[in-house]
Phi, psi and omega in degrees: 000127180263129176262116179278171184300318185297316183292320181296314179295319174306307179298319175298309177304315178297324183289324181289317183293322181294332178277342185264006187283155184241157180282113179257114189258130179240162181097189183288150175228152182289150175292155181239132174264125183273124173257118176227125188286345174282340180223069186299334182252036189288337184285172176283130177252111188293151180056049182217166175250131181233136173269108193264351186264117178305330183293344175260359181248165176041055179252135187242033177288183184279132177231155174273119181235153172287165187301328184283347183289333178299322181290330181269343184257014179292139179159185176300149184308328179288328172297331185272007171294143185224166175273157177289333172229151178240145177273103184289314180194162178209147183196180176207164181198155174286132178272180179297335184265359178095359178282169176261127177257131180240135179221153170224136176261116185252134177250130171280119180263004183265171171263022178221151180297150176235142177243113180232165176234149181224152178212158184231141169250132180249148183228154182275185180301327181274010179061037172256146180304124182258336181212148178294164175302146175286168176290158176291126176255125184279148185221134181252131178245103176300168178303136171052046182229175178237141175222163183242128175261134180229143171211157186231142176285161175266334177276145181277315185246155173089355177275117184239334184218158181225164178214112187255136170247133176242138174221169174292146184296142177239000000 
């Protein structure tokens, strides 16, 4: 068999392509937990409220504090930074129909009105997502005031945990 120039070029190209293949993995893969010393609490903490918007965090503006608060907040300027809102409390309970009601009491710590949004993700007893996140719900906070964010699960059974996210209104 005589190899012509065209066939020789074709065989060389085929050999190069065969040598350049990569290992392609298809199908399911195990989850990987990311551990980072800069963000030790990066995972989901169930039954909590998280402020996800940086514009609501690390704000060093003027806030109203009782006179005794100055004694406990003494320290470097970086430590005195505060968020615009504070999560006063959060809890949940079963309603008469069996759904889970979640609420968070939020405080506006600024001297101007804020518009924020919240949404909730519900999980089952095994901490697996049971429902998709709810739609963002808008909440208005007058200056130096308290307001309550509330959400209800749609499933009656199997809801065991929740995770609330708060961001600035858009």
